[in-house]
PDB file with SEQRES, HELIX, SHEET and CRYST1 records, atoms N, CA, C and O in Angstrom:
SEQRES   1 A   73  MET SER VAL PRO LYS LEU ILE ILE ALA SER ASP GLY ASP          
SEQRES   2 A   73  HIS THR ALA ALA VAL LEU ASP GLY ILE LEU ILE GLY GLN          
SEQRES   3 A   73  GLY ILE GLU ARG LEU ASP PHE SER THR GLU ASN LYS ASN          
SEQRES   4 A   73  GLY ASP LYS GLU GLY THR LEU ARG ILE LEU ASP LEU ASN          
SEQRES   5 A   73  VAL GLY ARG VAL LYS LEU SER THR ASP LEU SER PRO PHE          
SEQRES   6 A   73  MET LYS TRP VAL ASN GLY GLU ASP                              
HELIX    1 AA1 SER A   63  VAL A   69  1                                   7    
SHEET    1 AA1 4 LEU A   6  SER A  10  0                                        
SHEET    2 AA1 4 THR A  15  LEU A  19 -1                                        
SHEET    3 AA1 4 ILE A  22  GLN A  26 -1                                        
SHEET    4 AA1 4 LYS A  57  SER A  59 -1                                        
SHEET    1 AA2 2 ILE A  28  GLU A  36  0                                        
SHEET    2 AA2 2 LYS A  42  LEU A  51 -1                                        
CRYST1    1.000    1.000    1.000  90.00  90.00  90.00 P 1           1          
ATOM      1  N   MET A   1     -36.572  -2.045 -48.666  1.00  0.00           N  
ATOM      2  CA  MET A   1     -37.464  -3.175 -48.413  1.00  0.00           C  
ATOM      3  C   MET A   1     -37.833  -3.187 -46.934  1.00  0.00           C  
ATOM      4  O   MET A   1     -36.936  -3.159 -46.091  1.00  0.00           O  
ATOM      5  N   SER A   2     -39.059  -3.224 -46.604  1.00  0.00           N  
ATOM      6  CA  SER A   2     -39.543  -3.295 -45.289  1.00  0.00           C  
ATOM      7  C   SER A   2     -39.719  -4.788 -44.844  1.00  0.00           C  
ATOM      8  O   SER A   2     -40.418  -5.556 -45.504  1.00  0.00           O  
ATOM      9  N   VAL A   3     -39.083  -5.165 -43.738  1.00  0.00           N  
ATOM     10  CA  VAL A   3     -39.164  -6.569 -43.291  1.00  0.00           C  
ATOM     11  C   VAL A   3     -39.577  -6.525 -41.823  1.00  0.00           C  
ATOM     12  O   VAL A   3     -39.352  -5.533 -41.129  1.00  0.00           O  
ATOM     13  N   PRO A   4     -40.202  -7.645 -41.353  1.00  0.00           N  
ATOM     14  CA  PRO A   4     -40.527  -7.697 -39.912  1.00  0.00           C  
ATOM     15  C   PRO A   4     -39.299  -7.670 -39.001  1.00  0.00           C  
ATOM     16  O   PRO A   4     -38.186  -7.896 -39.475  1.00  0.00           O  
ATOM     17  N   LYS A   5     -39.467  -7.412 -37.769  1.00  0.00           N  
ATOM     18  CA  LYS A   5     -38.401  -7.389 -36.778  1.00  0.00           C  
ATOM     19  C   LYS A   5     -37.601  -8.677 -36.748  1.00  0.00           C  
ATOM     20  O   LYS A   5     -36.376  -8.701 -36.622  1.00  0.00           O  
ATOM     21  N   LEU A   6     -38.421  -9.808 -36.879  1.00  0.00           N  
ATOM     22  CA  LEU A   6     -37.810 -11.153 -36.766  1.00  0.00           C  
ATOM     23  C   LEU A   6     -38.290 -12.084 -37.768  1.00  0.00           C  
ATOM     24  O   LEU A   6     -39.504 -12.252 -37.890  1.00  0.00           O  
ATOM     25  N   ILE A   7     -37.448 -12.716 -38.508  1.00  0.00           N  
ATOM     26  CA  ILE A   7     -37.834 -13.791 -39.431  1.00  0.00           C  
ATOM     27  C   ILE A   7     -36.928 -14.980 -39.187  1.00  0.00           C  
ATOM     28  O   ILE A   7     -35.710 -14.821 -39.103  1.00  0.00           O  
ATOM     29  N   ILE A   8     -37.488 -16.147 -39.075  1.00  0.00           N  
ATOM     30  CA  ILE A   8     -36.695 -17.393 -38.919  1.00  0.00           C  
ATOM     31  C   ILE A   8     -37.195 -18.296 -39.997  1.00  0.00           C  
ATOM     32  O   ILE A   8     -38.397 -18.506 -40.157  1.00  0.00           O  
ATOM     33  N   ALA A   9     -36.239 -18.839 -40.752  1.00  0.00           N  
ATOM     34  CA  ALA A   9     -36.643 -19.742 -41.876  1.00  0.00           C  
ATOM     35  C   ALA A   9     -35.701 -20.988 -41.833  1.00  0.00           C  
ATOM     36  O   ALA A   9     -34.515 -20.904 -41.514  1.00  0.00           O  
ATOM     37  N   SER A  10     -36.298 -22.100 -42.166  1.00  0.00           N  
ATOM     38  CA  SER A  10     -35.528 -23.318 -42.261  1.00  0.00           C  
ATOM     39  C   SER A  10     -36.048 -24.190 -43.326  1.00  0.00           C  
ATOM     40  O   SER A  10     -37.265 -24.242 -43.499  1.00  0.00           O  
ATOM     41  N   ASP A  11     -35.232 -24.893 -44.069  1.00  0.00           N  
ATOM     42  CA  ASP A  11     -35.624 -25.882 -45.086  1.00  0.00           C  
ATOM     43  C   ASP A  11     -35.424 -27.273 -44.639  1.00  0.00           C  
ATOM     44  O   ASP A  11     -35.555 -28.205 -45.433  1.00  0.00           O  
ATOM     45  N   GLY A  12     -35.092 -27.464 -43.325  1.00  0.00           N  
ATOM     46  CA  GLY A  12     -34.769 -28.778 -42.803  1.00  0.00           C  
ATOM     47  C   GLY A  12     -33.287 -29.088 -42.742  1.00  0.00           C  
ATOM     48  O   GLY A  12     -32.828 -29.882 -41.920  1.00  0.00           O  
ATOM     49  N   ASP A  13     -32.534 -28.428 -43.654  1.00  0.00           N  
ATOM     50  CA  ASP A  13     -31.084 -28.598 -43.635  1.00  0.00           C  
ATOM     51  C   ASP A  13     -30.378 -27.330 -43.200  1.00  0.00           C  
ATOM     52  O   ASP A  13     -29.285 -27.379 -42.635  1.00  0.00           O  
ATOM     53  N   HIS A  14     -30.986 -26.229 -43.456  1.00  0.00           N  
ATOM     54  CA  HIS A  14     -30.371 -24.935 -43.198  1.00  0.00           C  
ATOM     55  C   HIS A  14     -31.395 -24.017 -42.423  1.00  0.00           C  
ATOM     56  O   HIS A  14     -32.602 -24.045 -42.663  1.00  0.00           O  
ATOM     57  N   THR A  15     -30.845 -23.242 -41.523  1.00  0.00           N  
ATOM     58  CA  THR A  15     -31.722 -22.276 -40.804  1.00  0.00           C  
ATOM     59  C   THR A  15     -31.022 -20.914 -40.880  1.00  0.00           C  
ATOM     60  O   THR A  15     -29.806 -20.795 -40.731  1.00  0.00           O  
ATOM     61  N   ALA A  16     -31.822 -19.939 -41.112  1.00  0.00           N  
ATOM     62  CA  ALA A  16     -31.345 -18.516 -41.142  1.00  0.00           C  
ATOM     63  C   ALA A  16     -32.306 -17.653 -40.347  1.00  0.00           C  
ATOM     64  O   ALA A  16     -33.498 -17.943 -40.250  1.00  0.00           O  
ATOM     65  N   ALA A  17     -31.777 -16.615 -39.797  1.00  0.00           N  
ATOM     66  CA  ALA A  17     -32.667 -15.651 -39.121  1.00  0.00           C  
ATOM     67  C   ALA A  17     -32.301 -14.212 -39.439  1.00  0.00           C  
ATOM     68  O   ALA A  17     -31.136 -13.860 -39.624  1.00  0.00           O  
ATOM     69  N   VAL A  18     -33.310 -13.423 -39.492  1.00  0.00           N  
ATOM     70  CA  VAL A  18     -33.145 -11.946 -39.676  1.00  0.00           C  
ATOM     71  C   VAL A  18     -33.675 -11.342 -38.407  1.00  0.00           C  
ATOM     72  O   VAL A  18     -34.829 -11.520 -38.017  1.00  0.00           O  
ATOM     73  N   LEU A  19     -32.741 -10.591 -37.759  1.00  0.00           N  
ATOM     74  CA  LEU A  19     -33.061 -10.022 -36.451  1.00  0.00           C  
ATOM     75  C   LEU A  19     -32.840  -8.464 -36.589  1.00  0.00           C  
ATOM     76  O   LEU A  19     -31.699  -8.002 -36.614  1.00  0.00           O  
ATOM     77  N   ASP A  20     -33.873  -7.731 -36.670  1.00  0.00           N  
ATOM     78  CA  ASP A  20     -33.827  -6.284 -36.823  1.00  0.00           C  
ATOM     79  C   ASP A  20     -32.974  -5.822 -37.990  1.00  0.00           C  
ATOM     80  O   ASP A  20     -32.176  -4.891 -37.889  1.00  0.00           O  
ATOM     81  N   GLY A  21     -33.177  -6.510 -39.096  1.00  0.00           N  
ATOM     82  CA  GLY A  21     -32.482  -6.135 -40.344  1.00  0.00           C  
ATOM     83  C   GLY A  21     -31.112  -6.742 -40.534  1.00  0.00           C  
ATOM     84  O   GLY A  21     -30.492  -6.503 -41.570  1.00  0.00           O  
ATOM     85  N   ILE A  22     -30.604  -7.517 -39.586  1.00  0.00           N  
ATOM     86  CA  ILE A  22     -29.332  -8.181 -39.739  1.00  0.00           C  
ATOM     87  C   ILE A  22     -29.554  -9.669 -39.987  1.00  0.00           C  
ATOM     88  O   ILE A  22     -30.211 -10.352 -39.201  1.00  0.00           O  
ATOM     89  N   LEU A  23     -29.021 -10.137 -41.040  1.00  0.00           N  
ATOM     90  CA  LEU A  23     -29.115 -11.533 -41.496  1.00  0.00           C  
ATOM     91  C   LEU A  23     -28.057 -12.385 -40.785  1.00  0.00           C  
ATOM     92  O   LEU A  23     -26.864 -12.108 -40.914  1.00  0.00           O  
ATOM     93  N   ILE A  24     -28.454 -13.377 -40.067  1.00  0.00           N  
ATOM     94  CA  ILE A  24     -27.560 -14.411 -39.553  1.00  0.00           C  
ATOM     95  C   ILE A  24     -27.735 -15.569 -40.475  1.00  0.00           C  
ATOM     96  O   ILE A  24     -28.646 -16.374 -40.279  1.00  0.00           O  
ATOM     97  N   GLY A  25     -26.899 -15.690 -41.479  1.00  0.00           N  
ATOM     98  CA  GLY A  25     -27.117 -16.637 -42.615  1.00  0.00           C  
ATOM     99  C   GLY A  25     -26.419 -17.929 -42.471  1.00  0.00           C  
ATOM    100  O   GLY A  25     -26.827 -18.906 -43.099  1.00  0.00           O  
ATOM    101  N   GLN A  26     -25.383 -18.005 -41.677  1.00  0.00           N  
ATOM    102  CA  GLN A  26     -24.714 -19.294 -41.421  1.00  0.00           C  
ATOM    103  C   GLN A  26     -24.217 -19.293 -40.030  1.00  0.00           C  
ATOM    104  O   GLN A  26     -24.037 -18.253 -39.396  1.00  0.00           O  
ATOM    105  N   GLY A  27     -23.993 -20.507 -39.556  1.00  0.00           N  
ATOM    106  CA  GLY A  27     -23.390 -20.611 -38.233  1.00  0.00           C  
ATOM    107  C   GLY A  27     -24.343 -20.930 -37.113  1.00  0.00           C  
ATOM    108  O   GLY A  27     -23.914 -21.231 -35.999  1.00  0.00           O  
ATOM    109  N   ILE A  28     -25.642 -20.870 -37.390  1.00  0.00           N  
ATOM    110  CA  ILE A  28     -26.648 -21.147 -36.333  1.00  0.00           C  
ATOM    111  C   ILE A  28     -26.677 -22.696 -36.232  1.00  0.00           C  
ATOM    112  O   ILE A  28     -27.081 -23.398 -37.159  1.00  0.00           O  
ATOM    113  N   GLU A  29     -26.239 -23.171 -35.092  1.00  0.00           N  
ATOM    114  CA  GLU A  29     -26.274 -24.618 -34.915  1.00  0.00           C  
ATOM    115  C   GLU A  29     -27.527 -25.050 -34.150  1.00  0.00           C  
ATOM    116  O   GLU A  29     -28.001 -26.176 -34.299  1.00  0.00           O  
ATOM    117  N   ARG A  30     -28.058 -24.131 -33.324  1.00  0.00           N  
ATOM    118  CA  ARG A  30     -29.199 -24.497 -32.503  1.00  0.00           C  
ATOM    119  C   ARG A  30     -29.875 -23.139 -32.089  1.00  0.00           C  
ATOM    120  O   ARG A  30     -29.166 -22.193 -31.745  1.00  0.00           O  
ATOM    121  N   LEU A  31     -31.176 -23.047 -32.120  1.00  0.00           N  
ATOM    122  CA  LEU A  31     -31.882 -21.874 -31.599  1.00  0.00           C  
ATOM    123  C   LEU A  31     -33.157 -22.319 -31.039  1.00  0.00           C  
ATOM    124  O   LEU A  31     -33.681 -23.384 -31.366  1.00  0.00           O  
ATOM    125  N   ASP A  32     -33.686 -21.451 -30.145  1.00  0.00           N  
ATOM    126  CA  ASP A  32     -34.948 -21.747 -29.410  1.00  0.00           C  
ATOM    127  C   ASP A  32     -35.750 -20.451 -29.512  1.00  0.00           C  
ATOM    128  O   ASP A  32     -35.221 -19.367 -29.266  1.00  0.00           O  
ATOM    129  N   PHE A  33     -37.043 -20.570 -29.880  1.00  0.00           N  
ATOM    130  CA  PHE A  33     -37.919 -19.448 -29.952  1.00  0.00           C  
ATOM    131  C   PHE A  33     -39.135 -19.779 -29.063  1.00  0.00           C  
ATOM    132  O   PHE A  33     -39.733 -20.846 -29.201  1.00  0.00           O  
ATOM    133  N   SER A  34     -39.479 -18.893 -28.186  1.00  0.00           N  
ATOM    134  CA  SER A  34     -40.559 -19.120 -27.288  1.00  0.00           C  
ATOM    135  C   SER A  34     -41.493 -17.851 -27.350  1.00  0.00           C  
ATOM    136  O   SER A  34     -41.032 -16.718 -27.487  1.00  0.00           O  
ATOM    137  N   THR A  35     -42.798 -18.115 -27.244  1.00  0.00           N  
ATOM    138  CA  THR A  35     -43.739 -16.995 -27.253  1.00  0.00           C  
ATOM    139  C   THR A  35     -44.241 -16.646 -25.861  1.00  0.00           C  
ATOM    140  O   THR A  35     -45.030 -15.719 -25.677  1.00  0.00           O  
ATOM    141  N   GLU A  36     -43.754 -17.430 -24.863  1.00  0.00           N  
ATOM    142  CA  GLU A  36     -44.194 -17.141 -23.499  1.00  0.00           C  
ATOM    143  C   GLU A  36     -42.950 -17.113 -22.579  1.00  0.00           C  
ATOM    144  O   GLU A  36     -41.999 -17.871 -22.772  1.00  0.00           O  
ATOM    145  N   ASN A  37     -42.991 -16.230 -21.590  1.00  0.00           N  
ATOM    146  CA  ASN A  37     -41.877 -16.233 -20.603  1.00  0.00           C  
ATOM    147  C   ASN A  37     -42.162 -17.218 -19.500  1.00  0.00           C  
ATOM    148  O   ASN A  37     -43.141 -17.955 -19.616  1.00  0.00           O  
ATOM    149  N   LYS A  38     -41.387 -17.290 -18.441  1.00  0.00           N  
ATOM    150  CA  LYS A  38     -41.461 -18.253 -17.375  1.00  0.00           C  
ATOM    151  C   LYS A  38     -42.819 -18.192 -16.646  1.00  0.00           C  
ATOM    152  O   LYS A  38     -43.304 -19.195 -16.124  1.00  0.00           O  
ATOM    153  N   ASN A  39     -43.409 -16.998 -16.625  1.00  0.00           N  
ATOM    154  CA  ASN A  39     -44.670 -16.758 -15.930  1.00  0.00           C  
ATOM    155  C   ASN A  39     -45.901 -17.108 -16.830  1.00  0.00           C  
ATOM    156  O   ASN A  39     -47.041 -17.034 -16.371  1.00  0.00           O  
ATOM    157  N   GLY A  40     -45.663 -17.476 -18.076  1.00  0.00           N  
ATOM    158  CA  GLY A  40     -46.724 -17.784 -19.021  1.00  0.00           C  
ATOM    159  C   GLY A  40     -47.230 -16.562 -19.722  1.00  0.00           C  
ATOM    160  O   GLY A  40     -48.197 -16.669 -20.476  1.00  0.00           O  
ATOM    161  N   ASP A  41     -46.629 -15.379 -19.520  1.00  0.00           N  
ATOM    162  CA  ASP A  41     -47.049 -14.220 -20.244  1.00  0.00           C  
ATOM    163  C   ASP A  41     -46.518 -14.270 -21.653  1.00  0.00           C  
ATOM    164  O   ASP A  41     -45.465 -14.853 -21.908  1.00  0.00           O  
ATOM    165  N   LYS A  42     -47.268 -13.641 -22.600  1.00  0.00           N  
ATOM    166  CA  LYS A  42     -46.882 -13.580 -23.981  1.00  0.00           C  
ATOM    167  C   LYS A  42     -45.585 -12.668 -24.089  1.00  0.00           C  
ATOM    168  O   LYS A  42     -45.596 -11.511 -23.667  1.00  0.00           O  
ATOM    169  N   GLU A  43     -44.573 -13.192 -24.620  1.00  0.00           N  
ATOM    170  CA  GLU A  43     -43.375 -12.481 -24.781  1.00  0.00           C  
ATOM    171  C   GLU A  43     -42.435 -13.269 -25.720  1.00  0.00           C  
ATOM    172  O   GLU A  43     -42.017 -14.386 -25.417  1.00  0.00           O  
ATOM    173  N   GLY A  44     -42.126 -12.651 -26.854  1.00  0.00           N  
ATOM    174  CA  GLY A  44     -41.226 -13.340 -27.776  1.00  0.00           C  
ATOM    175  C   GLY A  44     -39.822 -13.369 -27.317  1.00  0.00           C  
ATOM    176  O   GLY A  44     -39.248 -12.314 -27.050  1.00  0.00           O  
ATOM    177  N   THR A  45     -39.221 -14.542 -27.207  1.00  0.00           N  
ATOM    178  CA  THR A  45     -37.824 -14.599 -26.817  1.00  0.00           C  
ATOM    179  C   THR A  45     -37.100 -15.568 -27.820  1.00  0.00           C  
ATOM    180  O   THR A  45     -37.542 -16.685 -28.085  1.00  0.00           O  
ATOM    181  N   LEU A  46     -36.011 -15.070 -28.324  1.00  0.00           N  
ATOM    182  CA  LEU A  46     -35.155 -15.856 -29.251  1.00  0.00           C  
ATOM    183  C   LEU A  46     -33.833 -16.136 -28.547  1.00  0.00           C  
ATOM    184  O   LEU A  46     -33.134 -15.214 -28.125  1.00  0.00           O  
ATOM    185  N   ARG A  47     -33.498 -17.424 -28.425  1.00  0.00           N  
ATOM    186  CA  ARG A  47     -32.228 -17.766 -27.783  1.00  0.00           C  
ATOM    187  C   ARG A  47     -31.399 -18.475 -28.907  1.00  0.00           C  
ATOM    188  O   ARG A  47     -31.779 -19.526 -29.422  1.00  0.00           O  
ATOM    189  N   ILE A  48     -30.272 -17.848 -29.244  1.00  0.00           N  
ATOM    190  CA  ILE A  48     -29.316 -18.494 -30.141  1.00  0.00           C  
ATOM    191  C   ILE A  48     -28.348 -19.235 -29.235  1.00  0.00           C  
ATOM    192  O   ILE A  48     -27.410 -18.660 -28.683  1.00  0.00           O  
ATOM    193  N   LEU A  49     -28.600 -20.500 -29.101  1.00  0.00           N  
ATOM    194  CA  LEU A  49     -27.858 -21.356 -28.135  1.00  0.00           C  
ATOM    195  C   LEU A  49     -26.522 -21.778 -28.628  1.00  0.00           C  
ATOM    196  O   LEU A  49     -25.558 -21.787 -27.862  1.00  0.00           O  
ATOM    197  N   ASP A  50     -26.423 -22.132 -29.888  1.00  0.00           N  
ATOM    198  CA  ASP A  50     -25.136 -22.528 -30.495  1.00  0.00           C  
ATOM    199  C   ASP A  50     -24.897 -21.741 -31.714  1.00  0.00           C  
ATOM    200  O   ASP A  50     -25.641 -21.865 -32.687  1.00  0.00           O  
ATOM    201  N   LEU A  51     -23.897 -20.940 -31.709  1.00  0.00           N  
ATOM    202  CA  LEU A  51     -23.529 -20.108 -32.855  1.00  0.00           C  
ATOM    203  C   LEU A  51     -22.073 -20.419 -33.133  1.00  0.00           C  
ATOM    204  O   LEU A  51     -21.208 -20.148 -32.301  1.00  0.00           O  
ATOM    205  N   ASN A  52     -21.796 -20.987 -34.296  1.00  0.00           N  
ATOM    206  CA  ASN A  52     -20.427 -21.351 -34.637  1.00  0.00           C  
ATOM    207  C   ASN A  52     -19.713 -20.140 -35.153  1.00  0.00           C  
ATOM    208  O   ASN A  52     -19.913 -19.736 -36.298  1.00  0.00           O  
ATOM    209  N   VAL A  53     -18.866 -19.542 -34.311  1.00  0.00           N  
ATOM    210  CA  VAL A  53     -18.191 -18.279 -34.645  1.00  0.00           C  
ATOM    211  C   VAL A  53     -17.242 -18.405 -35.832  1.00  0.00           C  
ATOM    212  O   VAL A  53     -16.908 -17.405 -36.467  1.00  0.00           O  
ATOM    213  N   GLY A  54     -16.795 -19.653 -36.143  1.00  0.00           N  
ATOM    214  CA  GLY A  54     -15.936 -19.850 -37.257  1.00  0.00           C  
ATOM    215  C   GLY A  54     -16.702 -19.821 -38.562  1.00  0.00           C  
ATOM    216  O   GLY A  54     -16.113 -19.562 -39.611  1.00  0.00           O  
ATOM    217  N   ARG A  55     -18.037 -20.087 -38.528  1.00  0.00           N  
ATOM    218  CA  ARG A  55     -18.800 -20.147 -39.722  1.00  0.00           C  
ATOM    219  C   ARG A  55     -19.825 -19.035 -39.858  1.00  0.00           C  
ATOM    220  O   ARG A  55     -20.404 -18.889 -40.934  1.00  0.00           O  
ATOM    221  N   VAL A  56     -20.085 -18.228 -38.805  1.00  0.00           N  
ATOM    222  CA  VAL A  56     -21.093 -17.256 -38.783  1.00  0.00           C  
ATOM    223  C   VAL A  56     -20.875 -16.199 -39.905  1.00  0.00           C  
ATOM    224  O   VAL A  56     -19.756 -15.754 -40.160  1.00  0.00           O  
ATOM    225  N   LYS A  57     -21.936 -15.844 -40.521  1.00  0.00           N  
ATOM    226  CA  LYS A  57     -21.997 -14.764 -41.504  1.00  0.00           C  
ATOM    227  C   LYS A  57     -23.136 -13.794 -41.184  1.00  0.00           C  
ATOM    228  O   LYS A  57     -24.307 -14.170 -41.127  1.00  0.00           O  
ATOM    229  N   LEU A  58     -22.772 -12.601 -40.988  1.00  0.00           N  
ATOM    230  CA  LEU A  58     -23.751 -11.549 -40.704  1.00  0.00           C  
ATOM    231  C   LEU A  58     -23.798 -10.598 -41.880  1.00  0.00           C  
ATOM    232  O   LEU A  58     -22.756 -10.269 -42.448  1.00  0.00           O  
ATOM    233  N   SER A  59     -24.993 -10.144 -42.262  1.00  0.00           N  
ATOM    234  CA  SER A  59     -25.126  -9.210 -43.447  1.00  0.00           C  
ATOM    235  C   SER A  59     -26.333  -8.393 -43.291  1.00  0.00           C  
ATOM    236  O   SER A  59     -27.306  -8.769 -42.638  1.00  0.00           O  
ATOM    237  N   THR A  60     -26.251  -7.221 -43.926  1.00  0.00           N  
ATOM    238  CA  THR A  60     -27.470  -6.363 -44.017  1.00  0.00           C  
ATOM    239  C   THR A  60     -28.086  -6.474 -45.364  1.00  0.00           C  
ATOM    240  O   THR A  60     -29.122  -5.846 -45.585  1.00  0.00           O  
ATOM    241  N   ASP A  61     -27.538  -7.227 -46.300  1.00  0.00           N  
ATOM    242  CA  ASP A  61     -28.088  -7.491 -47.584  1.00  0.00           C  
ATOM    243  C   ASP A  61     -29.077  -8.692 -47.464  1.00  0.00           C  
ATOM    244  O   ASP A  61     -28.657  -9.844 -47.354  1.00  0.00           O  
ATOM    245  N   LEU A  62     -30.308  -8.406 -47.487  1.00  0.00           N  
ATOM    246  CA  LEU A  62     -31.322  -9.437 -47.341  1.00  0.00           C  
ATOM    247  C   LEU A  62     -31.785 -10.067 -48.639  1.00  0.00           C  
ATOM    248  O   LEU A  62     -32.597 -10.992 -48.610  1.00  0.00           O  
ATOM    249  N   SER A  63     -31.303  -9.605 -49.759  1.00  0.00           N  
ATOM    250  CA  SER A  63     -31.772 -10.127 -51.092  1.00  0.00           C  
ATOM    251  C   SER A  63     -31.616 -11.650 -51.245  1.00  0.00           C  
ATOM    252  O   SER A  63     -32.565 -12.322 -51.647  1.00  0.00           O  
ATOM    253  N   PRO A  64     -30.389 -12.222 -50.919  1.00  0.00           N  
ATOM    254  CA  PRO A  64     -30.279 -13.636 -51.130  1.00  0.00           C  
ATOM    255  C   PRO A  64     -31.219 -14.442 -50.125  1.00  0.00           C  
ATOM    256  O   PRO A  64     -31.765 -15.492 -50.463  1.00  0.00           O  
ATOM    257  N   PHE A  65     -31.356 -13.903 -48.939  1.00  0.00           N  
ATOM    258  CA  PHE A  65     -32.260 -14.501 -47.969  1.00  0.00           C  
ATOM    259  C   PHE A  65     -33.678 -14.566 -48.488  1.00  0.00           C  
ATOM    260  O   PHE A  65     -34.320 -15.617 -48.470  1.00  0.00           O  
ATOM    261  N   MET A  66     -34.157 -13.420 -48.951  1.00  0.00           N  
ATOM    262  CA  MET A  66     -35.525 -13.385 -49.440  1.00  0.00           C  
ATOM    263  C   MET A  66     -35.798 -14.225 -50.624  1.00  0.00           C  
ATOM    264  O   MET A  66     -36.899 -14.759 -50.759  1.00  0.00           O  
ATOM    265  N   LYS A  67     -34.780 -14.379 -51.551  1.00  0.00           N  
ATOM    266  CA  LYS A  67     -34.898 -15.225 -52.682  1.00  0.00           C  
ATOM    267  C   LYS A  67     -34.983 -16.711 -52.184  1.00  0.00           C  
ATOM    268  O   LYS A  67     -35.787 -17.488 -52.699  1.00  0.00           O  
ATOM    269  N   TRP A  68     -34.168 -17.079 -51.206  1.00  0.00           N  
ATOM    270  CA  TRP A  68     -34.164 -18.442 -50.650  1.00  0.00           C  
ATOM    271  C   TRP A  68     -35.519 -18.715 -50.012  1.00  0.00           C  
ATOM    272  O   TRP A  68     -36.090 -19.779 -50.255  1.00  0.00           O  
ATOM    273  N   VAL A  69     -36.051 -17.820 -49.220  1.00  0.00           N  
ATOM    274  CA  VAL A  69     -37.318 -17.929 -48.516  1.00  0.00           C  
ATOM    275  C   VAL A  69     -38.439 -18.121 -49.561  1.00  0.00           C  
ATOM    276  O   VAL A  69     -39.358 -18.914 -49.353  1.00  0.00           O  
ATOM    277  N   ASN A  70     -38.348 -17.378 -50.699  1.00  0.00           N  
ATOM    278  CA  ASN A  70     -39.369 -17.505 -51.693  1.00  0.00           C  
ATOM    279  C   ASN A  70     -39.159 -18.588 -52.709  1.00  0.00           C  
ATOM    280  O   ASN A  70     -39.879 -18.670 -53.704  1.00  0.00           O  
ATOM    281  N   GLY A  71     -38.154 -19.438 -52.459  1.00  0.00           N  
ATOM    282  CA  GLY A  71     -37.879 -20.595 -53.336  1.00  0.00           C  
ATOM    283  C   GLY A  71     -37.304 -20.218 -54.689  1.00  0.00           C  
ATOM    284  O   GLY A  71     -37.452 -20.983 -55.642  1.00  0.00           O  
ATOM    285  N   GLU A  72     -36.661 -19.082 -54.810  1.00  0.00           N  
ATOM    286  CA  GLU A  72     -36.060 -18.596 -56.043  1.00  0.00           C  
ATOM    287  C   GLU A  72     -34.635 -18.964 -56.212  1.00  0.00           C  
ATOM    288  O   GLU A  72     -33.959 -18.447 -57.101  1.00  0.00           O  
ATOM    289  N   ASP A  73     -34.121 -19.905 -55.327  1.00  0.00           N  
ATOM    290  CA  ASP A  73     -32.693 -20.242 -55.417  1.00  0.00           C  
ATOM    291  C   ASP A  73     -32.350 -20.899 -56.662  1.00  0.00           C  
ATOM    292  O   ASP A  73     -31.188 -21.241 -56.880  1.00  0.00           O  
TER     293      ASP A  73                                                      
END                                                                             
């Protein structure tokens, strides 16, 4: 399955991110995504500011994430 370099999805209660094929499926407490750097130039920056290491789950299996994103839960 071919996926973009970065996917961020949220349903208002849960947020998940796929970064270069790695799913961060739980444990994201706060993140910030900006499309501009400090000089105003276009540059995608993802800051995972709060990551709960006790709850974090990393996976390369994107099937459950893609089903969730598509509303197939």
